[in-house]
Structures are given as structure tokens and as C-alpha cells.
BAGU-998871 format. One record per residue (C-alpha): residue in one letter; residue number from 1; chain; x, y, z. Coordinates in steps of 0.25 Angstrom, whole numbers. Example, Ala and Ser with C-alpha at 12.3 -4.5 7.8 and 13.67 -1.06 7.14 Angstrom:
<atom A; 1; A; <49; -18; 31>>
<atom S; 2; A; <55; -4; 29>>
//
This chain:
<atom X; 1; A; <-38; 90; 50>>
<atom X; 2; A; <-36; 96; 36>>
<atom X; 3; A; <-35; 88; 24>>
<atom X; 4; A; <-27; 90; 12>>
<atom X; 5; A; <-25; 81; -1>>
<atom X; 6; A; <-16; 80; -13>>
<atom X; 7; A; <-17; 72; -26>>
<atom X; 8; A; <-5; 66; -32>>
<atom X; 9; A; <0; 58; -44>>
<atom X; 10; A; <12; 50; -41>>
<atom X; 11; A; <21; 44; -52>>
<atom X; 12; A; <26; 30; -52>>
<atom X; 13; A; <40; 27; -56>>
<atom X; 14; A; <35; 16; -65>>
<atom X; 15; A; <21; 14; -70>>
<atom X; 16; A; <14; 5; -59>>
<atom X; 17; A; <7; -7; -65>>
<atom X; 18; A; <0; -18; -58>>
<atom X; 19; A; <-8; -30; -63>>
<atom X; 20; A; <-19; -28; -73>>
<atom X; 21; A; <-11; -17; -79>>
<atom X; 22; A; <-14; -6; -69>>
<atom X; 23; A; <-3; 4; -71>>
<atom X; 24; A; <-1; 18; -66>>
<atom X; 25; A; <10; 28; -67>>
<atom X; 26; A; <6; 37; -56>>
<atom X; 27; A; <-1; 35; -42>>
<atom X; 28; A; <-12; 45; -39>>
<atom X; 29; A; <-12; 48; -24>>
<atom X; 30; A; <-20; 57; -14>>
<atom X; 31; A; <-12; 63; -2>>
<atom X; 32; A; <-20; 69; 9>>
<atom X; 33; A; <-15; 76; 22>>
<atom X; 34; A; <-22; 79; 35>>
<atom X; 35; A; <-18; 91; 43>>
<atom X; 36; A; <-20; 93; 58>>
<atom X; 37; A; <-13; 105; 64>>
<atom X; 38; A; <2; 104; 60>>
<atom X; 39; A; <1; 89; 56>>
<atom X; 40; A; <-2; 84; 42>>
<atom X; 41; A; <-4; 70; 39>>
<atom X; 42; A; <-3; 64; 25>>
<atom X; 43; A; <-10; 52; 18>>
<atom X; 44; A; <-10; 46; 4>>
<atom X; 45; A; <-19; 38; -5>>
<atom X; 46; A; <-15; 33; -19>>
<atom X; 47; A; <-27; 31; -28>>
<atom X; 48; A; <-28; 17; -34>>
<atom X; 49; A; <-37; 15; -46>>
<atom X; 50; A; <-39; 0; -42>>
<atom X; 51; A; <-47; 5; -30>>
<atom X; 52; A; <-55; 16; -38>>
<atom X; 53; A; <-50; 27; -29>>
<atom X; 54; A; <-44; 39; -36>>
<atom X; 55; A; <-37; 52; -30>>
<atom X; 56; A; <-49; 59; -35>>
<atom X; 57; A; <-58; 50; -27>>
<atom X; 58; A; <-50; 53; -14>>
<atom X; 59; A; <-50; 68; -17>>
<atom X; 60; A; <-65; 68; -20>>
<atom X; 61; A; <-67; 62; -6>>
<atom X; 62; A; <-58; 71; 1>>
<atom X; 63; A; <-66; 83; -5>>
<atom X; 64; A; <-79; 77; -1>>
<atom X; 65; A; <-75; 74; 13>>
<atom X; 66; A; <-64; 84; 16>>
<atom X; 67; A; <-69; 91; 28>>
<atom X; 68; A; <-74; 78; 34>>
<atom X; 69; A; <-60; 72; 32>>
<atom X; 70; A; <-54; 84; 40>>
<atom X; 71; A; <-64; 84; 51>>
<atom X; 72; A; <-59; 74; 60>>
<atom X; 73; A; <-52; 75; 74>>
<atom X; 74; A; <-40; 66; 72>>
<atom X; 75; A; <-37; 58; 85>>
<atom X; 76; A; <-35; 44; 78>>
<atom X; 77; A; <-32; 41; 63>>
<atom X; 78; A; <-40; 28; 64>>
<atom X; 79; A; <-52; 36; 68>>
<atom X; 80; A; <-50; 46; 56>>
<atom X; 81; A; <-49; 34; 47>>
<atom X; 82; A; <-62; 29; 52>>
<atom X; 83; A; <-68; 42; 50>>
<atom X; 84; A; <-63; 43; 35>>
<atom X; 85; A; <-67; 29; 32>>
<atom X; 86; A; <-81; 33; 34>>
<atom X; 87; A; <-80; 47; 28>>
<atom X; 88; A; <-74; 42; 15>>
<atom X; 89; A; <-78; 27; 15>>
<atom X; 90; A; <-76; 25; 0>>
<atom X; 91; A; <-61; 30; -1>>
<atom X; 92; A; <-51; 22; 7>>
<atom X; 93; A; <-40; 28; -1>>
<atom X; 94; A; <-43; 42; 4>>
<atom X; 95; A; <-46; 37; 18>>
<atom X; 96; A; <-32; 31; 18>>
<atom X; 97; A; <-25; 43; 14>>
<atom X; 98; A; <-33; 51; 25>>
<atom X; 99; A; <-30; 40; 35>>
<atom X; 100; A; <-15; 41; 32>>
<atom X; 101; A; <-15; 56; 33>>
<atom X; 102; A; <-22; 55; 47>>
<atom X; 103; A; <-12; 44; 52>>
<atom X; 104; A; <0; 53; 47>>
<atom X; 105; A; <-6; 65; 54>>
<atom X; 106; A; <-9; 57; 67>>
<atom X; 107; A; <5; 52; 67>>
<atom X; 108; A; <11; 65; 65>>
<atom X; 109; A; <3; 71; 77>>
<atom X; 110; A; <8; 59; 86>>
<atom X; 111; A; <22; 61; 81>>
<atom X; 112; A; <23; 46; 77>>
<atom X; 113; A; <24; 38; 64>>
<atom X; 114; A; <12; 29; 61>>
<atom X; 115; A; <19; 16; 64>>
<atom X; 116; A; <23; 22; 78>>
<atom X; 117; A; <8; 26; 80>>
<atom X; 118; A; <4; 12; 77>>
<atom X; 119; A; <15; 7; 87>>
<atom X; 120; A; <23; -2; 77>>
<atom X; 121; A; <38; -2; 77>>
<atom X; 122; A; <46; 0; 64>>
<atom X; 123; A; <53; -13; 63>>
<atom X; 124; A; <53; -25; 53>>
<atom X; 125; A; <46; -16; 43>>
<atom X; 126; A; <44; -23; 29>>
<atom X; 127; A; <51; -18; 17>>
<atom X; 128; A; <42; -12; 6>>
<atom X; 129; A; <42; -18; -8>>
<atom X; 130; A; <44; -11; -21>>
<atom X; 131; A; <33; -13; -32>>
<atom X; 132; A; <36; -17; -46>>
<atom X; 133; A; <24; -14; -55>>
<atom X; 134; A; <20; -23; -67>>
<atom X; 135; A; <28; -20; -80>>
<atom X; 136; A; <36; -27; -90>>
<atom X; 137; A; <46; -37; -83>>
<atom X; 138; A; <58; -29; -88>>
<atom X; 139; A; <51; -16; -82>>
<atom X; 140; A; <48; -23; -69>>
<atom X; 141; A; <62; -28; -67>>
<atom X; 142; A; <68; -15; -70>>
<atom X; 143; A; <59; -8; -60>>
<atom X; 144; A; <63; -18; -49>>
<atom X; 145; A; <78; -17; -53>>
<atom X; 146; A; <77; -1; -52>>
<atom X; 147; A; <71; -3; -38>>
<atom X; 148; A; <79; -13; -30>>
<atom X; 149; A; <70; -17; -18>>
<atom X; 150; A; <70; -29; -8>>
<atom X; 151; A; <55; -32; -11>>
<atom X; 152; A; <47; -30; -24>>
<atom X; 153; A; <32; -30; -26>>
<atom X; 154; A; <30; -35; -40>>
<atom X; 155; A; <16; -32; -47>>
<atom X; 156; A; <12; -45; -54>>
<atom X; 157; A; <-1; -50; -61>>
<atom X; 158; A; <3; -52; -75>>
<atom X; 159; A; <6; -64; -83>>
<atom X; 160; A; <21; -61; -81>>
<atom X; 161; A; <21; -61; -66>>
<atom X; 162; A; <31; -73; -65>>
<atom X; 163; A; <40; -67; -76>>
<atom X; 164; A; <40; -54; -69>>
<atom X; 165; A; <44; -60; -55>>
<atom X; 166; A; <54; -69; -61>>
<atom X; 167; A; <61; -58; -68>>
<atom X; 168; A; <61; -49; -56>>
<atom X; 169; A; <67; -60; -48>>
<atom X; 170; A; <79; -61; -57>>
<atom X; 171; A; <83; -47; -52>>
<atom X; 172; A; <81; -47; -37>>
<atom X; 173; A; <80; -55; -25>>
<atom X; 174; A; <70; -45; -19>>
<atom X; 175; A; <57; -50; -13>>
<atom X; 176; A; <45; -50; -23>>
<atom X; 177; A; <31; -48; -20>>
<atom X; 178; A; <20; -48; -31>>
<atom X; 179; A; <7; -41; -32>>
<atom X; 180; A; <-3; -46; -42>>
<atom X; 181; A; <-13; -35; -39>>
<atom X; 182; A; <-24; -45; -41>>
<atom X; 183; A; <-19; -49; -55>>
<atom X; 184; A; <-18; -64; -54>>
<atom X; 185; A; <-28; -76; -55>>
<atom X; 186; A; <-28; -87; -45>>
<atom X; 187; A; <-21; -96; -55>>
<atom X; 188; A; <-10; -86; -59>>
<atom X; 189; A; <-7; -84; -44>>
<atom X; 190; A; <-6; -98; -41>>
<atom X; 191; A; <3; -100; -52>>
<atom X; 192; A; <12; -88; -50>>
<atom X; 193; A; <13; -87; -35>>
<atom X; 194; A; <22; -99; -33>>
<atom X; 195; A; <31; -95; -44>>
<atom X; 196; A; <32; -81; -38>>
<atom X; 197; A; <36; -87; -24>>
<atom X; 198; A; <47; -94; -31>>
<atom X; 199; A; <52; -80; -37>>
<atom X; 200; A; <53; -75; -23>>
<atom X; 201; A; <39; -67; -22>>
<atom X; 202; A; <35; -65; -7>>
<atom X; 203; A; <20; -62; -8>>
<atom X; 204; A; <9; -60; -18>>
<atom X; 205; A; <-1; -48; -17>>
<atom X; 206; A; <-15; -49; -22>>
<atom X; 207; A; <-14; -60; -32>>
<atom X; 208; A; <-28; -61; -36>>
<atom X; 209; A; <-40; -52; -38>>
<atom X; 210; A; <-44; -45; -25>>
<atom X; 211; A; <-57; -53; -24>>
<atom X; 212; A; <-52; -67; -28>>
<atom X; 213; A; <-53; -73; -14>>
<atom X; 214; A; <-56; -87; -20>>
<atom X; 215; A; <-43; -86; -28>>
<atom X; 216; A; <-35; -80; -16>>
<atom X; 217; A; <-39; -92; -7>>
<atom X; 218; A; <-33; -101; -18>>
<atom X; 219; A; <-21; -93; -19>>
<atom X; 220; A; <-19; -91; -4>>
<atom X; 221; A; <-19; -106; -2>>
<atom X; 222; A; <-9; -109; -13>>
<atom X; 223; A; <0; -97; -13>>
<atom X; 224; A; <15; -99; -9>>
<atom X; 225; A; <16; -84; -7>>
<atom X; 226; A; <8; -74; 3>>
<atom X; 227; A; <-3; -67; -4>>
<atom X; 228; A; <-7; -53; 0>>
<atom X; 229; A; <-20; -46; -2>>
<atom X; 230; A; <-20; -32; -8>>
<atom X; 231; A; <-33; -29; -16>>
<atom X; 232; A; <-40; -40; -8>>
<atom X; 233; A; <-37; -32; 5>>
<atom X; 234; A; <-41; -18; 4>>
<atom X; 235; A; <-48; -14; 17>>
<atom X; 236; A; <-49; -20; 31>>
<atom X; 237; A; <-61; -28; 28>>
<atom X; 238; A; <-53; -35; 17>>
<atom X; 239; A; <-43; -41; 26>>
<atom X; 240; A; <-49; -53; 33>>
<atom X; 241; A; <-54; -59; 20>>
<atom X; 242; A; <-39; -60; 15>>
<atom X; 243; A; <-37; -70; 26>>
<atom X; 244; A; <-35; -84; 19>>
<atom X; 245; A; <-33; -77; 5>>
<atom X; 246; A; <-21; -69; 7>>
<atom X; 247; A; <-9; -70; 16>>
<atom X; 248; A; <-8; -55; 18>>
<atom X; 249; A; <-14; -41; 15>>
<atom X; 250; A; <-8; -29; 8>>
<atom X; 251; A; <-14; -16; 15>>
<atom X; 252; A; <-14; -3; 7>>
<atom X; 253; A; <-18; 9; 15>>
<atom X; 254; A; <-25; 16; 4>>
<atom X; 255; A; <-34; 4; 1>>
<atom X; 256; A; <-37; 1; 15>>
<atom X; 257; A; <-40; 15; 18>>
<atom X; 258; A; <-28; 19; 27>>
<atom X; 259; A; <-19; 17; 38>>
<atom X; 260; A; <-30; 15; 48>>
<atom X; 261; A; <-36; 2; 42>>
<atom X; 262; A; <-23; -3; 38>>
<atom X; 263; A; <-19; -4; 53>>
<atom X; 264; A; <-31; -12; 55>>
<atom X; 265; A; <-28; -21; 43>>
<atom X; 266; A; <-14; -24; 48>>
<atom X; 267; A; <-20; -28; 62>>
<atom X; 268; A; <-30; -37; 55>>
<atom X; 269; A; <-21; -44; 46>>
<atom X; 270; A; <-12; -47; 57>>
<atom X; 271; A; <-23; -54; 64>>
<atom X; 272; A; <-26; -62; 52>>
<atom X; 273; A; <-12; -66; 50>>
<atom X; 274; A; <-11; -59; 36>>
<atom X; 275; A; <2; -52; 32>>
<atom X; 276; A; <1; -37; 30>>
<atom X; 277; A; <7; -29; 18>>
<atom X; 278; A; <4; -15; 16>>
<atom X; 279; A; <5; -10; 2>>
<atom X; 280; A; <5; 4; -5>>
<atom X; 281; A; <-3; 10; -16>>
<atom X; 282; A; <9; 18; -21>>
<atom X; 283; A; <8; 28; -10>>
<atom X; 284; A; <19; 39; -9>>
<atom X; 285; A; <27; 40; 4>>
<atom X; 286; A; <15; 46; 11>>
<atom X; 287; A; <6; 33; 10>>
<atom X; 288; A; <18; 24; 10>>
<atom X; 289; A; <22; 30; 24>>
<atom X; 290; A; <9; 25; 29>>
<atom X; 291; A; <12; 11; 24>>
<atom X; 292; A; <26; 13; 30>>
<atom X; 293; A; <21; 15; 44>>
<atom X; 294; A; <14; 1; 43>>
<atom X; 295; A; <27; -6; 40>>
<atom X; 296; A; <29; -11; 54>>
<atom X; 297; A; <15; -19; 53>>
<atom X; 298; A; <17; -25; 39>>
<atom X; 299; A; <23; -38; 33>>
<atom X; 300; A; <25; -32; 19>>
<atom X; 301; A; <24; -18; 13>>
<atom X; 302; A; <23; -12; -1>>
<atom X; 303; A; <25; 3; 0>>
<atom X; 304; A; <33; 7; -12>>
<atom X; 305; A; <24; 18; -17>>
<atom X; 306; A; <35; 29; -15>>
<atom X; 307; A; <45; 20; -22>>
<atom X; 308; A; <36; 18; -34>>
<atom X; 309; A; <33; 33; -37>>
<atom X; 310; A; <42; 44; -41>>
<atom X; 311; A; <35; 55; -32>>
<atom X; 312; A; <33; 54; -17>>
<atom X; 313; A; <25; 63; -8>>
<atom X; 314; A; <32; 61; 5>>
<atom X; 315; A; <45; 59; 12>>
<atom X; 316; A; <49; 51; 24>>
<atom X; 317; A; <47; 36; 19>>
<atom X; 318; A; <60; 29; 16>>
<atom X; 319; A; <62; 17; 7>>
<atom X; 320; A; <75; 9; 7>>
<atom X; 321; A; <76; -5; 1>>
<atom X; 322; A; <62; -8; 5>>
<atom X; 323; A; <62; -3; 19>>
<atom X; 324; A; <53; 9; 22>>
<atom X; 325; A; <56; 19; 33>>
<atom X; 326; A; <48; 31; 38>>
<atom X; 327; A; <56; 44; 40>>
<atom X; 328; A; <45; 53; 46>>
<atom X; 329; A; <42; 53; 61>>
<atom X; 330; A; <27; 54; 62>>
<atom X; 331; A; <14; 50; 54>>
<atom X; 332; A; <17; 43; 41>>
<atom X; 333; A; <31; 48; 42>>
<atom X; 334; A; <32; 55; 29>>
<atom X; 335; A; <32; 70; 24>>
<atom X; 336; A; <25; 74; 12>>
<atom X; 337; A; <33; 80; 1>>
<atom X; 338; A; <23; 84; -9>>
<atom X; 339; A; <18; 97; -2>>
//
């Protein structure tokens, strides 16, 4: 295989703010491609400062291991992931991008979309939400009204959480989900969640600090709403410890190190009777297409990256009133437009 890569800075339509005042105006992203003969597969990994992996870190690892990354006889993407997992053990973001590119390449070689390779049927797929980042209540309301959508994911984790949801509820009957990004204490969560339920909130994502398991046990036993682990469930080995503390998990391809481990995580979550959400990290249509191929296996999905940014890197993914369709015929189902 031959490896290529590109560094990108993708602007958000609005500054993107979550709890603890973390704000960004652009999403730094690495795009990779693997070519084998006439086939080229693409993958994407956004850089997230919270996880201490930058685009520069990913590029540095590529430069160190470039020839070894290319030196693989592709017969099965899962085998390539295993090879990469040991070759680049401290950079799951880069492994995820390469794993994605390999699956795209493999699907094109087989002439099938990924969900077809996995023998899943495109039926009863969940709608994606649209995220409203933290801002003034007036600004959050304006963002929502500018983007009519059936489901909103609202960032919370401030003293004004109830006031925010109360105001937003005045303007829509849409489903609300809230994401505290580990921004609450147990006491705050116990107070706010019953009120949020009355305001039509469907579920709560990562209410407490990622390692506050004692607090999560209290909350799990008391919460009238389902609780989903995000920061508390990064890798496969994190999944089982969520049982009895969360009602579901939010799998993010970039964090868990790719499509290959995500397949196993979904299977394990089903064994444990945990609900499965797949979330985004503000990927373009390249990374979002990987999420889209999982839709037949998911209960919930948050894949609004292309809707939040003003620049996309591929075509072939269609969003319409929450529903997502893949227009391409093989691999991820999208065609890069930035080349």
C-alpha cells in the first residue's frame, strides 16, 4: 500500500463551546489515504486537545513509521488494525484514521459499502441530533431556531442549565439530549436531572467526572433519565466497568482507535444489555460516513460534524431532517472533494 496524508483546519459556523469554558473556532484534522492499485481509501482523525493528541503528533508518528505502515499485505482490515495497534500503541487517533482508510479501501475492492460487508440491513436507522454549543441563552436559542431539527443535543454544565433548557423548550417540541461533558457534581446532577426530564430531555451524557464511579453509582440508582458514558468509556477495556453505572455508552471511533474495535464494542455492549450511541468528534463527511455505516447497529447517533462546519472534505453523505443516507456504492460511500 502507499500512504498519503493532509493536514486541515476546518472552521465552525459558530464558536464551539462545552463545559469548563473549552471553546474552539476551528477543528484541526488529519486526513489519510491508502492506495492499492487503482483503489484509494480515505480516513480521518480530528485532533482533540482534551486527549492530548495533536495533528502534529499524528504526522510525527506517520513520518517515523511511514514505511512500516505501508508494508502490509491487505487481506482483512481487522488484521491491519491489530498490526497498527502494536506498531503505533500510543496514538489511537492515528490508528483510527488508518483503520478507516483500510476499511474504505477494502470495501471498494469488494464493491460493497461497509454496512453491507458487515451483513447489516439499512432499516430503522436512528436520526442524528444537531448540537447546540454553550453560549448566552439568547445565542443558543438563535442557533437552534436557525437550524430546525427533530433532535438537539444541548451542551450543559453551567449554573444556567435549567434556564437554558427552559428557554429552548419554549421554541420547539423537538427531542432534547443534554451533554454535561463531565461538568456536574453529584449534587447538581441529582437536582437537575428530574427537572430536565420534565422539560422533555431524553437522555444525559457524561454527567460527572470520568473517574467519579462512586458518584455515578449514586446517580445511576436515582436518575429518572438514561445516563450515557462518553469520557468514562474510551477503549474496549472501559466498557464492562460501565455496567451498573451507566445505561449506555457513546462510542467514538477516533477515541477507541477505529472501526475495528468499535465493531467489537457494539457486540459486547449488546451482551451486557447496554444501549449504544455512536458520537462524533466534529469529523467531516469522511469520518461521518464511517459512523453512518454503523447506523443499522445503533440506538442513538450524534454525527453532526458536517452540519457544524462551513467546509466539508467529501461528498456522498446526505442529511435531511435528521435522517442520514449514503449515496456512494462502496467502502465508506463518499468521494473526497479537497484534492
